[in-house]
Backbone bond lengths (Angstrom), bond angles and torsions (degrees), N, CA, C in turn:
res aa  C-N    CA-C-N  psi(-1)  N-CA   C-N-CA  omega(-1)  CA-C   N-CA-C  phi
1 M - - - 1.447 - - 1.526 108.42 -
2 S 1.301 118.71 134.05 1.454 123.09 -178.43 1.515 110.12 -75.00
3 E 1.328 113.53 142.30 1.456 118.18 177.19 1.513 109.30 -129.53
4 I 1.307 116.63 137.37 1.446 122.41 176.95 1.513 107.08 -125.73
5 A 1.334 115.87 121.02 1.471 122.31 178.31 1.523 111.91 49.94
6 G 1.344 115.84 44.57 1.457 120.79 174.42 1.514 115.36 79.63
7 S 1.321 119.64 -2.33 1.468 120.03 178.53 1.526 108.98 -115.45
8 S 1.293 116.52 143.31 1.461 120.26 -179.01 1.522 109.93 -87.71
9 L 1.321 114.97 151.01 1.459 120.33 178.54 1.519 109.82 -75.25
10 P 1.320 117.20 148.07 1.474 118.68 177.69 1.527 109.04 -69.18
11 P 1.329 116.46 154.87 1.471 118.79 178.54 1.530 109.79 -63.62
12 P 1.338 116.37 152.89 1.468 117.76 179.92 1.522 110.81 -62.10
13 R 1.340 115.40 144.48 1.468 120.11 -179.95 1.516 110.11 -68.47
14 S 1.285 115.08 146.15 1.457 119.20 174.42 1.527 107.63 -120.60
15 R 1.301 114.53 147.84 1.464 119.40 178.73 1.518 109.24 -78.74
16 I 1.312 114.37 152.63 1.462 120.85 176.71 1.528 107.54 -122.93
17 F 1.317 115.38 125.23 1.449 121.01 174.95 1.518 107.52 -111.85
18 K 1.324 116.40 122.30 1.455 121.03 178.53 1.520 107.69 -101.91
19 I 1.310 115.16 125.07 1.453 121.39 -178.24 1.522 108.33 -120.86
20 I 1.321 116.18 129.16 1.462 121.14 177.00 1.523 107.43 -105.25
21 V 1.318 115.31 122.55 1.467 121.38 178.10 1.519 107.12 -100.35
22 I 1.328 115.63 117.96 1.464 120.97 -176.08 1.526 108.83 -119.32
23 G 1.319 116.70 139.14 1.456 120.33 176.75 1.504 111.28 -174.50
24 D 1.314 115.60 167.79 1.456 121.08 177.53 1.526 110.46 -67.00
25 S 1.316 115.86 172.16 1.461 121.45 178.34 1.522 110.25 -65.78
26 A 1.325 116.17 143.23 1.471 124.10 171.86 1.527 113.77 60.53
27 V 1.353 116.33 38.87 1.472 118.77 176.82 1.531 112.33 -108.05
28 G 1.346 117.86 -7.27 1.458 120.52 175.44 1.519 115.24 109.67
29 K 1.323 118.50 20.47 1.464 120.85 179.80 1.527 110.48 -63.36
30 T 1.317 117.80 -43.69 1.461 121.45 179.67 1.527 110.59 -62.79
31 C 1.319 116.53 -46.54 1.466 120.22 -179.86 1.522 111.32 -61.94
32 L 1.318 116.85 -40.22 1.459 121.56 -179.71 1.524 111.16 -63.60
33 T 1.331 116.97 -50.10 1.465 119.87 -178.00 1.530 111.25 -69.48
34 Y 1.315 117.25 -37.59 1.463 121.11 178.36 1.528 110.07 -63.86
35 R 1.329 116.71 -44.32 1.469 121.99 179.72 1.521 110.83 -60.90
36 F 1.332 116.93 -42.01 1.455 120.92 180.00 1.525 111.20 -63.78
37 C 1.330 116.57 -44.26 1.468 120.01 -174.67 1.527 113.40 -82.35
38 A 1.329 117.67 -39.29 1.468 120.86 -174.74 1.519 112.80 -98.01
39 G 1.322 117.48 -14.46 1.463 119.95 179.77 1.519 113.41 83.17
40 R 1.301 117.16 6.08 1.464 121.29 178.20 1.529 108.41 -153.75
41 F 1.320 114.75 164.78 1.456 119.21 178.22 1.524 109.22 -84.54
42 P 1.331 117.56 150.13 1.475 119.22 179.18 1.528 110.32 -69.20
43 D 1.334 115.14 149.60 1.466 120.14 178.43 1.523 111.33 -68.61
44 K 1.343 115.58 -37.40 1.461 120.25 -176.51 1.526 107.86 -146.64
45 T 1.315 116.66 139.53 1.464 119.40 176.67 1.521 109.73 -128.27
46 E 1.313 114.07 155.58 1.459 120.95 174.75 1.512 107.44 -128.06
47 A 1.285 117.06 162.19 1.463 120.92 179.69 1.525 109.52 -58.84
48 T 1.312 116.10 132.73 1.461 121.44 179.02 1.521 108.40 -84.65
49 I 1.319 115.17 132.01 1.458 120.40 177.44 1.515 106.96 -105.20
50 G 1.328 116.13 121.60 1.459 120.20 -179.97 1.514 111.93 84.74
51 V 1.340 115.63 -125.67 1.454 121.73 -173.21 1.524 109.13 -122.52
52 D 1.329 116.42 146.22 1.457 122.37 179.60 1.524 108.14 -123.10
53 F 1.329 117.88 134.56 1.461 122.56 -179.98 1.520 110.69 -117.48
54 R 1.327 116.29 141.80 1.466 122.86 173.14 1.520 107.38 -142.97
55 E 1.337 115.81 153.10 1.462 120.52 177.89 1.510 110.19 -137.27
56 K 1.334 114.95 152.13 1.460 120.39 176.88 1.517 107.98 -149.57
57 M 1.335 116.25 136.78 1.461 121.96 174.36 1.518 107.42 -97.36
58 I 1.326 116.53 131.72 1.454 121.33 175.31 1.519 107.59 -128.94
59 E 1.323 115.48 161.00 1.453 119.94 178.46 1.518 108.52 -124.03
60 I 1.319 115.93 126.94 1.457 122.21 178.49 1.518 107.46 -127.27
61 D 1.305 116.06 121.01 1.469 122.12 -179.09 1.523 111.70 51.07
62 G 1.326 116.99 42.33 1.452 122.04 177.07 1.524 114.51 79.93
63 E 1.313 118.06 -2.34 1.456 121.15 -179.95 1.523 109.45 -101.43
64 K 1.332 115.16 128.38 1.462 119.59 178.41 1.522 109.22 -81.51
65 I 1.316 115.09 131.43 1.455 121.33 -178.37 1.528 108.32 -127.96
66 K 1.324 115.21 131.09 1.463 120.80 178.90 1.521 108.39 -100.09
67 I 1.321 115.79 123.04 1.457 121.67 176.89 1.526 107.07 -101.72
68 S 1.311 116.34 119.59 1.460 121.77 179.61 1.528 107.66 -111.09
69 L 1.330 115.55 115.11 1.463 120.96 -177.95 1.525 110.11 -103.15
70 E 1.308 115.46 132.62 1.457 121.79 176.21 1.521 106.59 -123.71
71 K 1.311 115.99 125.19 1.465 120.55 -174.70 1.522 108.89 -111.45
72 K 1.351 114.99 128.84 1.467 120.22 -179.58 1.518 109.54 -138.06
73 K 1.309 114.23 148.65 1.465 118.55 172.72 1.519 107.93 -76.37
74 A 1.314 116.48 148.31 1.466 121.57 -177.39 1.520 111.67 -59.90
75 D 1.322 116.80 -38.93 1.470 118.59 -177.53 1.532 111.41 -67.24
76 V 1.347 117.67 -31.74 1.466 120.87 176.99 1.523 109.47 -64.58
77 M 1.353 116.41 -44.90 1.467 120.85 179.15 1.519 110.90 -62.50
78 M 1.325 117.87 -43.66 1.455 121.14 -177.81 1.529 110.94 -65.66
79 R 1.327 116.92 -40.20 1.471 119.57 177.54 1.518 110.20 -61.87
80 K 1.338 115.88 -41.48 1.459 120.45 -179.01 1.527 110.27 -64.44
81 I 1.318 116.82 -44.27 1.465 120.98 -179.65 1.520 110.72 -66.65
82 M 1.315 116.27 -45.12 1.461 120.25 -174.97 1.535 112.47 -75.35
83 S 1.326 118.30 -20.36 1.462 119.97 -178.86 1.529 111.90 -75.51
84 R 1.321 117.75 -19.25 1.461 120.62 179.09 1.528 109.38 -83.28
85 P 1.307 115.80 134.79 1.465 116.84 174.93 1.532 109.32 -72.57
86 Q 1.316 116.59 120.40 1.457 120.42 -177.63 1.512 109.95 -134.03
87 S 1.289 113.94 144.40 1.458 118.55 175.66 1.525 108.30 -82.71
88 Q 1.296 116.42 166.69 1.462 121.32 179.42 1.527 110.39 -61.35
89 S 1.336 116.51 -38.06 1.467 119.36 -179.27 1.527 111.13 -65.61
90 T 1.345 117.68 -36.56 1.463 120.89 177.93 1.527 110.16 -64.19
91 L 1.321 116.01 -43.28 1.463 119.48 178.31 1.525 110.98 -63.60
92 E 1.326 116.66 -39.88 1.462 119.95 178.56 1.525 110.83 -65.55
93 E 1.341 117.17 -39.20 1.470 121.04 177.97 1.523 110.39 -63.18
94 E 1.339 115.83 -45.30 1.466 119.48 178.95 1.530 110.65 -64.08
95 N 1.330 117.02 -39.16 1.457 121.49 177.88 1.536 110.26 -62.56
96 T 1.333 116.75 -42.47 1.468 121.38 178.40 1.526 110.25 -63.54
97 K 1.330 116.36 -45.72 1.471 120.42 178.62 1.525 110.57 -61.04
98 L 1.316 116.17 -41.30 1.462 120.71 179.26 1.528 110.65 -63.10
99 K 1.336 117.12 -43.50 1.464 120.84 178.55 1.525 110.89 -62.92
100 E 1.350 116.33 -41.40 1.469 120.24 178.33 1.528 110.52 -63.23
101 T 1.320 116.40 -41.44 1.460 120.75 179.10 1.522 110.62 -63.60
102 V 1.320 116.68 -44.71 1.462 120.84 178.65 1.525 110.42 -60.76
103 T 1.332 116.75 -42.62 1.464 120.66 178.58 1.529 110.65 -61.79
104 K 1.341 116.58 -44.89 1.474 120.57 178.31 1.530 110.73 -62.12
105 L 1.333 116.71 -42.92 1.462 120.39 -179.54 1.522 111.28 -64.57
106 K 1.346 116.90 -38.33 1.464 120.04 177.40 1.527 110.19 -62.88
107 K 1.332 116.35 -42.55 1.471 121.11 179.37 1.529 109.97 -63.31
108 E 1.349 116.86 -46.15 1.460 120.57 178.49 1.518 110.80 -61.94
109 N 1.328 117.23 -38.00 1.457 121.50 178.37 1.527 110.03 -63.32
110 E 1.342 116.82 -42.96 1.464 120.44 177.56 1.521 110.73 -62.56
111 D 1.348 116.31 -42.35 1.464 120.35 178.44 1.521 111.02 -61.44
112 L 1.345 116.19 -43.24 1.464 120.22 179.92 1.531 110.83 -65.90
113 R 1.328 117.45 -37.92 1.470 120.10 177.29 1.524 110.51 -63.56
114 S 1.340 117.12 -42.65 1.467 120.80 178.24 1.519 110.56 -61.97
115 L 1.325 115.93 -43.70 1.458 120.58 178.27 1.520 110.46 -62.20
116 N 1.332 116.75 -43.28 1.458 121.75 179.57 1.518 110.73 -60.77
117 I 1.343 117.01 -43.94 1.465 121.01 -179.93 1.520 110.08 -63.41
118 S 1.338 117.69 -43.80 1.466 119.46 -179.39 1.525 110.91 -66.79
119 L 1.340 117.38 -37.07 1.467 120.10 177.39 1.533 110.79 -65.99
120 Q 1.339 116.46 -38.76 1.459 119.76 177.54 1.523 110.62 -63.35
121 K 1.333 116.94 -42.21 1.467 120.57 178.85 1.523 110.69 -62.23
122 E 1.340 117.12 -44.40 1.463 121.02 178.53 1.529 110.24 -61.97
123 F 1.323 116.64 -41.92 1.457 121.24 179.99 1.531 110.58 -61.85
124 I 1.330 116.31 -44.97 1.467 120.77 179.35 1.519 110.18 -62.88
125 Q 1.338 117.38 -42.28 1.463 120.54 178.40 1.527 110.93 -61.79
126 D 1.332 117.23 -41.92 1.469 120.77 178.62 1.533 110.83 -62.90
127 I 1.326 116.98 -42.34 1.464 121.06 178.99 1.530 109.87 -63.88
128 E 1.340 116.82 -43.20 1.464 120.20 178.82 1.522 111.11 -61.52
129 K 1.341 118.01 -39.72 1.464 121.63 177.46 1.525 110.62 -62.71
130 L 1.335 115.80 -44.80 1.472 119.35 179.23 1.525 111.66 -62.58
131 L 1.325 116.42 -42.56 1.463 120.03 178.20 1.518 110.98 -62.98
132 S 1.322 116.44 -41.39 1.463 120.84 179.37 1.521 110.64 -62.65
133 K 1.331 117.39 -44.47 1.466 121.56 179.07 1.522 110.41 -63.30
134 T 1.333 117.03 -41.55 1.467 121.23 -179.77 1.523 110.31 -64.98
135 K 1.327 117.47 -43.77 1.468 120.47 178.33 1.519 110.94 -62.37
136 E 1.322 117.10 -42.40 1.474 121.55 179.35 1.525 110.33 -62.87
137 K 1.318 116.66 -42.91 1.465 120.36 179.94 1.537 109.86 -64.07
138 N 1.337 116.55 -44.55 1.463 120.29 178.84 1.524 110.78 -61.43
139 K 1.315 116.81 -39.99 1.461 121.68 179.57 1.525 110.22 -63.93
140 Q 1.323 117.41 -43.29 1.466 121.43 178.36 1.523 110.89 -63.05
141 E 1.339 116.64 -41.74 1.465 120.03 179.56 1.525 110.66 -64.70
142 E 1.337 117.63 -40.19 1.459 120.88 178.75 1.526 110.94 -65.62
143 Q 1.339 117.90 -39.36 1.465 121.14 177.94 1.523 110.19 -65.05
144 T 1.330 116.92 -40.76 1.464 120.74 178.82 1.519 109.73 -62.13
145 T 1.321 117.37 -41.76 1.460 121.60 179.04 1.525 110.34 -65.32
146 E 1.328 118.06 -42.95 1.463 121.94 -179.72 1.526 111.13 -64.92
147 Q 1.316 117.89 -29.21 1.461 121.95 -178.96 1.521 111.46 -87.87
148 G 1.291 117.65 8.22 1.460 121.38 176.36 1.509 114.03 91.84
149 G 1.301 117.32 6.50 1.461 120.57 178.38 1.515 110.47 -71.70
150 I 1.295 115.92 160.34 1.465 120.13 -179.26 1.519 108.53 -107.34
151 I 1.312 113.45 125.11 1.458 120.20 173.73 1.518 106.12 -124.68
152 H 1.302 115.20 126.69 1.457 119.20 -179.25 1.528 109.78 -66.60
153 P 1.319 117.56 141.56 1.473 120.56 -175.78 1.526 113.14 -56.44
154 W 1.321 117.81 -32.56 1.455 118.98 -176.80 1.537 112.47 -78.72
155 T 1.314 117.99 -10.42 1.463 119.78 176.32 1.514 112.09 -102.74
156 F 1.333 118.11 -15.17 1.455 121.48 -178.65 1.520 109.35 -76.58
157 R 1.311 115.96 126.34 1.464 119.72 178.95 1.512 108.19 -118.05
158 K 1.270 115.30 135.14 1.447 120.52 178.02 1.520 108.46 -108.96
159 S 1.332 117.00 134.84 1.459 119.10 -179.95 1.521 108.61 -74.68
160 W 1.273 116.15 142.69 1.466 121.60 -175.72 1.466 108.03 -94.83
């Protein structure tokens, strides 16, 4: 840890993304959020009463990002929205903001899909290079053996 004049530097800031998962009863919100955070589906679930929170830290390009998931039933959200006295213009403003957010999320989703596709292509190319190198090495070892060279059994690899 770096120190300047006897005091330590604060840890690097991490971004926090808050995601609200909304849906009807018994559609799999708990399973979805649990799977994302724990890496597996829960063995047993019960109906969630109220709100459920989960968090997960991920690292992307060396940056730590905190994902905060809040799970709510759709009817809870609607009651909350409808219980506030709002003018028509306020509802229209919120509707506009919601549409803008959805548009931004769709764009980000497209960007992430493009990134995913390019990463998959790079991964496949790397695997193909490794396979090519392994085949070439095996071929060289077989030629050495055919020419009377000695290769110890524990170093000889045969391609499957």
